[in-house]
C-alpha positions in Angstrom: -0.2 0.0 -0.1 1.2 3.4 -0.9 1.1 6.1 1.7 -1.6 9.1 1.0 -0.5 12.7 1.5 -3.3 15.2 3.0 -5.7 15.7 0.5 -5.7 19.9 -0.3 -3.2 20.3 1.6 0.5 20.3 -0.5 2.3 22.4 2.8 2.2 19.3 5.4 0.1 19.2 8.3 1.1 20.6 11.1 -1.2 22.5 14.2 0.8 25.2 12.8 -1.0 25.2 9.7 -4.6 24.3 10.5 -6.8 24.6 13.5 -8.7 21.9 15.0 -12.1 21.8 13.3 -9.5 21.9 10.2 -7.2 18.9 11.1 -10.6 16.7 12.0 -11.5 17.3 8.3 -8.4 16.5 7.7 -7.6 13.1 9.5 -11.0 11.8 8.1 -10.7 12.0 4.1 -6.6 10.8 4.9 -7.9 8.1 6.8 -10.9 6.4 4.2 -7.5 6.9 1.2 -5.6 5.2 4.1 -5.0 5.0 8.1 -1.5 5.5 7.9 -1.0 9.4 6.0 2.8 11.5 5.6 2.8 14.9 6.1 5.9 17.0 5.3 5.6 19.1 8.2 8.2 19.4 10.6 10.9 17.3 8.2 8.4 15.2 7.6 6.2 12.4 9.5 4.2 10.0 9.5 0.3 9.9 11.2 -1.1 7.2 12.7 -5.1 7.3 12.6 -7.0 4.6 13.9 -7.9 3.8 16.6 -6.0 0.4 16.9 -2.8 1.8 15.6 -2.6 4.8 17.5 -3.4 1.8 20.2 -0.6 -0.6 19.6 2.0 2.3 19.5 1.0 3.8 22.5 1.5 0.2 24.4 5.1 -0.3 22.5 7.6 2.1 23.4 10.1 -0.8 22.5 9.7 0.2 18.7 7.9 3.9 19.4 9.6 6.0 21.3 8.7 9.0 23.7 12.5 10.5 23.2 13.5 12.4 23.0 10.4 14.8 22.8 7.0 14.1 22.1 5.9 17.4 20.0 7.2 19.5 17.3 9.3 21.2 17.0 11.7 20.4 19.3 12.6 22.9 21.8 15.6 23.9 24.0 14.2 22.3 27.2 14.8 19.6 29.2 12.7 16.4 28.7 9.3 16.4 30.1 9.8 13.5 33.5 8.0 10.3 32.6 6.7 12.1 29.6 9.7 11.7 27.7 11.5 9.0 28.2 11.9 5.4 28.3 12.2 3.0 30.6 14.3 2.3 32.6 14.1 5.6 32.7 10.4 6.5 32.5 9.8 4.7 36.3 11.9 6.4 38.7 10.6 9.5 37.7 7.0 8.8 36.6 7.1 7.6 40.6 7.3 11.2 41.3 3.7 11.6 39.6 2.3 9.3 41.2 3.4 9.6 44.2 1.8 12.9 44.0 -1.3 11.4 42.1 -2.2 8.4 43.9 -5.5 6.6 43.9 -7.7 8.1 46.9 -6.4 11.3 45.7 -9.5 12.8 43.9 -11.7 11.7 47.1 -9.2 13.4 49.0 -9.2 17.1 46.8 -13.3 17.0 45.6 -14.1 18.8 49.4 -11.2 21.8 48.2 -12.6 21.4 44.2 -16.0 21.9 45.2 -15.8 24.9 47.4 -13.4 26.6 45.2 -16.2 25.6 42.4 -18.8 26.9 44.7 -16.7 30.3 45.4 -16.6 31.4 42.0 -20.1 30.6 40.9 -21.2 33.2 43.8 -19.0 35.4 42.6 -20.2 35.1 39.2 -23.7 34.7 40.6 -24.3 38.8 40.2 -23.4 38.8 36.7 -25.7 37.5 34.8 -23.8 36.1 32.0 -19.8 36.3 31.4 -17.2 34.1 28.8 -17.4 31.6 31.4 -14.2 30.6 30.1 -11.9 32.8 31.5 -13.8 32.9 34.9 -14.2 29.3 35.5 -12.2 26.9 33.5 -9.0 28.7 33.7 -8.9 29.4 37.7 -10.0 25.7 39.1 -8.5 23.7 37.4 -5.0 25.4 38.8 -6.4 25.8 41.9 -7.0 22.6 42.5 -2.7 21.4 41.2 -2.1 24.3 43.4 -3.8 22.6 46.4 -2.9 19.7 45.1 1.6 20.6 46.0 1.1 23.1 48.1 1.3 26.3 46.5 -0.7 28.9 48.5 -4.1 30.4 46.9 -2.3 34.0 46.4 0.9 32.5 44.6 -1.8 31.4 42.0 -2.8 33.9 39.2 1.5 34.3 38.6 2.3 31.1 38.0 -0.8 30.8 36.3 -0.1 33.1 34.0 3.5 32.9 33.4 2.5 29.2 32.7 -0.3 29.9 30.0 2.2 31.9 28.7 5.6 29.5 28.3 3.0 26.7 27.0 1.7 29.3 24.0 4.9 29.5 22.5 5.4 26.1 22.2 6.0 26.9 18.7 8.8 29.7 18.6 12.1 27.7 20.4 13.7 31.4 21.1 10.3 32.6 22.8 10.2 29.6 25.1 12.9 29.5 26.1 12.3 32.8 27.6 8.6 32.4 28.6 10.4 29.3 30.1 12.9 31.5 32.3 10.2 33.2 33.8 8.1 30.4 34.7 11.3 28.6 36.5 11.5 32.5 38.5 7.6 32.2 39.5 8.0 28.3 40.6 11.2 26.9 41.5 11.7 29.9 44.0 8.2 28.2 45.7 11.0 24.9 45.8 14.2 27.2 47.1 11.4 28.0 50.0 10.1 24.7 50.7 14.2 24.1 51.5 14.5 26.4 53.7 10.7 25.8 55.7 9.4 22.9 55.1 5.7 21.7 55.3 3.6 18.8 55.5 3.1 18.9 51.7 4.4 17.5 48.5 6.7 20.3 47.5 9.1 19.9 50.3 8.8 15.9 49.0 10.1 17.4 46.0 13.2 19.5 48.0 14.5 17.0 48.7 14.3 14.3 46.1 16.5 12.2 44.8 15.6 10.1 41.6 18.9 8.2 39.5 21.4 8.1 42.5 20.9 12.3 42.1 19.7 15.0 44.1 17.2 17.3 41.9 18.3 20.7 40.1 16.8 24.3 39.5 16.1 22.1 36.3 15.0 19.5 36.7 11.9 21.6 39.0 11.0 23.3 36.2 10.0 20.6 34.2 8.2 18.8 36.7 6.7 21.8 37.7 5.6 22.8 33.7 4.9 18.8 34.1 2.1 19.3 36.4 0.6 22.5 35.0 0.2 21.3 31.4 -1.2 18.0 32.4 -3.5 19.5 35.6 -4.2 22.4 34.8 -3.9 23.7 30.8 -4.9 20.2 29.4 -8.5 20.7 32.3 -8.9 23.8 31.0 -10.0 22.7 27.5 -12.0 19.7 28.7 -13.9 22.1 31.0 -14.7 24.1 28.1 -15.4 20.8 25.9 -18.2 19.8 28.8 -19.8 22.8 29.4 -19.6 24.1 25.7 -21.6 20.4 24.7 -23.5 20.0 27.6 -25.7 23.7 28.0 -25.6 25.2 24.3 -28.1 21.5 23.8 -31.7 22.7 26.1 -32.3 19.1 26.7 -29.1 17.5 27.0 -28.9 19.9 30.1 -32.2 18.5 31.2 -31.4 15.1 31.0 -28.9 15.4 32.9 -30.6 18.6 35.0 -32.7 14.9 35.9 -30.3 12.2 35.4 -27.1 12.9 37.5 -26.3 8.9 37.1 -25.5 10.1 33.5 -23.1 12.5 34.3 -19.6 10.3 34.2 -20.9 9.6 30.7 -21.1 13.7 29.6 -17.1 13.5 30.8 -16.5 11.0 28.8 -18.3 12.0 25.8 -16.4 15.3 25.6 -13.3 14.7 26.2 -13.7 12.1 23.2 -14.7 14.2 21.3 -12.9 16.9 21.5 -8.9 16.5 23.2 -7.6 18.5 24.6 -4.0 17.2 23.2 -5.2 15.8 19.5 -1.7 13.6 19.7 2.3 13.0 20.8 5.1 11.8 18.2 7.0 9.1 18.5 10.2 7.9 17.3 10.5 4.8 15.4 14.1 2.9 17.0 13.6 0.2 14.0 11.8 -0.2 10.8 8.4 -0.9 11.1 4.8 -1.2 9.5 1.6 -0.5 10.1 -1.3 -1.3 7.2 0.8 -2.1 4.8 3.0 1.2 5.1 7.1 0.9 5.9 7.9 3.3 8.6 12.1 3.5 8.2 14.3 4.2 12.0 14.7 6.6 13.1 11.2 8.3 11.9 8.7 10.9 13.5 5.2 9.7 14.3 2.2 11.2 14.8 0.2 8.6 17.5 -3.6 10.6 16.5 -5.4 10.6 19.5 -8.3 13.3 17.9 -8.3 10.4 15.2 -8.4 7.9 17.0 -11.9 8.9 18.8 -13.7 9.6 16.0 -12.5 6.1 14.5 -15.6 4.7 13.3 -15.2 0.8 13.2 -14.8 2.0 17.6 -17.3 3.9 17.7 -20.8 4.7 16.4 -21.7 8.1 15.4 -18.8 9.2 16.1 -18.9 13.2 15.5 -21.7 12.7 17.9 -22.1 13.4 21.2 -24.1 11.0 23.6 -25.8 10.2 26.3 -26.1 6.1 25.2 -22.2 5.4 24.2 -22.1 2.2 26.9 -18.0 1.8 25.9 -15.8 4.9 25.1 -12.8 3.3 25.2 -11.0 6.9 23.7 -7.4 7.4 23.7 -7.5 11.8 24.9 -5.7 10.5 28.0 -2.7 8.2 26.3 -2.2 4.6 26.4 0.2 2.3 28.3 2.8 3.2 30.5 2.9 6.3 29.2 -0.9 7.2 30.1 -1.8 10.5 32.3 -1.6 10.0 35.7 -4.1 12.7 36.6 -7.0 11.2 34.7 -9.4 11.1 37.4 -8.2 13.8 38.9 -9.4 15.3 35.6 -12.7 13.4 35.5 -13.3 14.4 39.2 -13.0 18.0 38.7 -15.1 17.9 35.9 -17.9 16.1 36.9 -17.4 18.7 39.9 -17.8 21.4 37.7 -21.2 20.4 35.4 -23.2 19.3 38.5 -22.1 22.1 40.9 -23.4 24.6 37.5 -26.7 22.2 37.3 -27.8 22.7 40.4 -26.8 26.4 41.0 -27.7 28.5 37.8 -30.8 26.2 36.4 -31.1 28.1 32.9 -27.6 28.7 32.2 -27.2 28.0 28.3 -23.8 28.4 25.9 -25.1 32.1 23.9 -21.8 31.7 21.1 -23.7 28.3 18.5 -19.8 27.3 17.5 -17.0 28.5 19.5 -14.0 27.6 17.2 -11.5 25.5 18.9 -7.3 26.5 18.3 -4.2 25.5 19.1 -1.9 26.4 21.2 1.4 25.2 22.0 2.0 22.5 20.5 -1.3 20.0 20.1 -2.8 21.5 22.4 -6.2 22.0 21.4 -9.0 24.7 23.2 -11.7 27.5 23.5 -10.4 30.6 23.7 -13.5 32.1 24.7 -16.7 30.8 24.8 -20.2 33.1 26.5 -22.7 32.2 29.0 -26.4 33.2 30.4 -28.2 32.4 33.4 -31.1 34.8 35.8 -29.2 36.2 38.2 -30.2 35.9 41.8 -32.7 38.5 43.1 
């Protein structure tokens, strides 16, 4: 089988040449011709689009390596701990995240998240309308991660702003370096403060941690905290906005969930499937490999397309539709295999709590925007920049 070029795209697809909506259409056109496409972007890479191929590649780190980096273009930074490491290094660094987010973490964090959500809803209630992304979807995940690691509330805004600016500069190596330095200035000092005066929090344990036989240094703290903020804040913000849009832009859907809250977890999974915060990550082949009849050479870059896999019609009936009767939902939005997102269940809890509280607090809450446009920012990160909502303010 000959590999197929993406239709009507002579330059070659990447998240810097196409926006999310256009990309989904390109993925489907390419899938119809061959499940392994090729783009000339970023010096050329193959693209896996079918669910079975994406899942298999994500599970096979021996063939599809996460090193040196999972985003393109390459940036002047250390590898993201665990995410951009293969075994045996992966295990030691993944343990850091597993220590911060345990199976008990979502339940333990839920009271804090619910209190934060209620505080924000009480603050905006008199407005009768707002950009719900800025007023709710952005601050709640940032506050959750700061609760998790031990950052005090007054430090959340500058850290969040520095993180957003850094992630937005993914496509510009020079600008990224500057933004990463700004992020380091407001985060590494938190670790230094814990070393001088330890507390009962995760940052204090991080300050004394050793990995691979050495103590962590400032460069390690920067990429570790960026990983926490990127996965725990940036991506959850996107997921929350998508969930709110899908539920509150359709009155019957909102009413059904209000009447049957047991369906809220189904709504959460459908929003994640339809609108993954990251469309996919890159891998590099350790040897020649054949996928769906296409030979990919050793050392080749491969894009594992989570967004495309999530809409594979052989796995998901009516893949472009949001359905509350979907009994199984094997989406790839949290990855798969050893690099699956360690905070997946924490994000699910945040999404559930936000939806529960919105349904109860603002019974006539609705989305004004008919079709918000998703954008790419900071690599394959897909998000809604703003989302206008309205409700009846309290008397």
